[in-house]
N, C-alpha and C positions, 0 to 999 in steps of 0.2 A: 472243174473248179468254177467258181463262182463268177456272174459276169461282174464288168466293173460296174455297174449300174446297182446291182443288187449288193454288192461288197460296200460301196459308200452307203446304201439305203441300213443296212444290217448294222455299220458302225455307227452311224450316226442315231439310228434308234435304240441300239442296246445301250449306246451311251446317255442318251436323255432318259430312257430307263432306268439307268442305274443311278442317274443322278437325284429324278424326281420320285422315286418309287420305294419304298421298303420292301425289302424282301422278308418274306415268310416261311421260304422252304426250310423241310424240316426232313432231310435227305437223309434214308438209312435207318429213320425212326421205326419201329416196327408196329408202333402205336397207332401209326396212320392209316385212316381208311379211305381209299378212292372211288372217285365216281365214274365213269363213262358217260359224257352228258348226253350221248344219244340215247339213254335211257329217257330223258326228257325233252324228245325231240320236239313234241307238239307245242310245250309250253314255253320252251326256251326263244325260240323266234318272236314269239308274241312280248315275251318281257323279259329281256336278259337280265336286267339288275335284280329284280323282283325273284326271279328263279335261282340266280346264283344265291343271294341272300337266304333264300329256303333250303339250299344245298348245304350251306355252312350250319345252319341253327339244325338239319338234320343229324349232325353228327361227323360230317365229314371233312377229312382238311385235306385231301386232296382231288384232284378232277383231271379228266382227260379229254379235251375238247374235238370235237370232230367237224367237218363241215367247212373247213376255211377255205376260200376262194379268192383270188386277185381281186375280183372285182367287188364283194361283198366282208372280206375280211371275217372276220368274226361277228356272224349278226349285224352287220353295219357298226362294228367297233373296230378302230383298228390295233394294231398289238398294244402300243403303248396304253390305249383305253381300256382294251380287255385285260392287261396286266392289274392296272390299278384296281379295277372292278375286283380281280383276283385277291390283292394284297389288301384291299379295304375289308374283305371277308375271311381274312387269315387263311387263304386258299391257294395251292401251290399244283402247277401242271406240269410233273415231271415228263410227261408224254402228250402226244397230240396225235389223233389221225388225221393224215393229210392224204389226198387222193392224188396220186401219181400216175393217173391212167394214161395222159398223154405220153408222158416219158416212157413208161415199160411197152407202150403200144409202137411209139414211132423215135423214141429218144428225145424228143422235145424237151430241154431241162427248165423252162419257165416255171412251171409248177414246184420243180422241186427247189430251184433257187428262191423263189418267194416262200416256200415251206422255210426253208432254213433261215431266213430273215425273221419271219413271226416268231418260230421256237426260238431263237437265239433271245429275241426280246423278252419273251415269256421267260427265261430262263431255265427252258424245259431240258433234260437231258437225251431226250427221245424223239426223233420224228418216226412215226409208225405208220406203216403200208397196212390200210384197214381190209383191201377186197381186191382182187383179179377181176378182169371182166371176162367173161365165158370165151369171149373172140381171141383172146392172147393164152387160153390154157388147153388147148384140145388136145392135147398129146404129149408124150414124153419130152419130144424136140423144143415144143413150145417150153415147158418148164425150164429145160436147158438155157435156151436163150433168156428166159427171166433171170436165171440164176445171174448169167454174164451181167444185166443191165442192174439188179439188186445188188451187185457187189461193186461196181461203177457207182452208184447211188449212195453206199455205203462207204466210198471212199471220199466223197464228195462232203458227205456230212462230218466226216473225221478229220477231213482239213479244214472244217468251220468250227471245230471243238464240240460235234453233238455225234451222237451215234444214230443209225438206223436200226428199226426192228421190223418184224414181219407179224402179223395178227392174223391166225388162222378161222376159217369154217369148218365145214365138214367135207366140201368138195376136193379137196387137197389129199383127203385118204383114200378116193377113188383109185382103183388099179391103173397104171400106165405100163403095161406089159408085165414085168416080172417085178416093180416097184410101184411106188405111188409119188404122187407131186409133192406131197410133204418130205419124203425121203431125198428125192432129188433137191428141193430146196435146204433142207437141212446138211447134207452131206456137199453140197455144190457151193454153199456161201460161206466167204473166208467168218472165220470165229472172231477174228482182229476187228472185221466192219461192221458185221452182221449179228443181232441178237433176236430173239423171238418172244413173242408175246401171245402165251400159249391162253385159247380160249378153252376153259375146261369143259365147259358145257358142250361146246361142238366136239370136242374130242371124245367126252362119253358117249355123246348122241352117235358117233360115228363109228362105235364098236371099240373103240381103244381106251389104253389104260393109263392115264398121265403120268403114274408112277413109273411104268416101264418104259415110257420117253425119257423121265429125269434119268433114268439108269443108264440109257443107253447115250444119251445126249447131256451129260452133268455139266451143270453151270450155264448152260443155253438161253433158258428160260429165264430171263431177268424180269417178267412183267407177266401177268395173269389177268385174265378175265373170270371174275366170281360170280357165276349166274346158276341157280339151280334147275333140277329139270322137274316138271310135275309128274307125281307118282302115278297117274291114270292116263296122259297122254304125254307123249315125251317132246311133242311137237312143241308144246307149252315151256314156258319157265315159271318158276315157282320162287317165292321169297325164299332166300338163302338161309338153308336149315330145316325147311318144309317140305323140300323134296327128295328124289332119291339117290343123288349124289352125295357121297360121304366126303366132306369135305376135312372133316377132323384128321383122317389118315393122309390125306394130300397136303395138308398144311403141316403135318408132320415132317414130311420131305422138302420143306420150302429150302433150308441150306442146299439138298442135292440138286434142285431145280437151278438154283442161280437167283432166286426170286428175290428182286429188290423192292418193286411195288407192285399192288394190284388193284384192281377197280371192279367194284360191283357192276353189272351191267344187267338191263332188263330190257327186253326184246318186246316180250307178248305177257299176256295173262297177269294184268295189273290188278289187285286186291287191295284196298277199293280204287286206287287211283296211283300212278306214276309215281308222286313224291311219297307218299304213306308207302307203296312198295319198298322204294329202294331205303326209305328210312327203317323200315322193319329188317332188312337184310344188314343194314350198317348196325343196329343193334345187335343184332343175334352175333356177328362176328365179333364185336367187341367183347361181349361176353361169353365167348365159347371158342372163339380161336386164337386169341393171342398168346397161347403159351409155345409159338412155334418159334424156330430158331434161324435167323439169317445171318 
């Protein structure tokens, strides 16, 4: 349950956003290409306005912010200001990555409450857990405890009219006895409360098959991260369409996955620079991958 302070703040900020700022959300339109803004982590804090303008000009219609904090909000902009910036550039944020480290470690709900407030103002559908600190995922018992907390967070989000999602890396696929951390999360979390954002690169790099996951857990992967794997060095990313991942077969099973939104993300190996790399990925997707069904 949201605290009284957060509930009041959420209500007032959301009301202000609705009155002052038009919405450009195009939910469910498969012509949208999203960008995880972590891809531009060096540029964005230095020039939020200019970077967001470049994202729109590169052909993206959706973004997934990262790095929100109670103190600095979105790189110095409060949620209303950031939403206005997105709207001014015809961008929509269906999801955001919000650190819930304190909540997952010790049950402190302050981060989660503020994340819900911010996400509601942006008009987002999802709050996404981006990462698990190594200290809270040492063994299968840790993952079982995380399942409980993630379900509780999912209930808080649902009560506020938003959904919770979990984003993977590769460590979740490490063996925990006769299972894996990811299997524990998938089986233990409530389908009515928790979705998954499947990072396709990390799934493939861990030696797993995204389509197999779709078949075994149909409908649970409502969001994807789309980044390619360098053909020579799998540690590095590549512009989508130039690496070793067959995205055409993956996108062909988008409906089975349950995918509603996807976000290009580049973490390494920008050629020639981050903005041009993500723009190239966006262009490839629009030209080659828009025949999928959702």
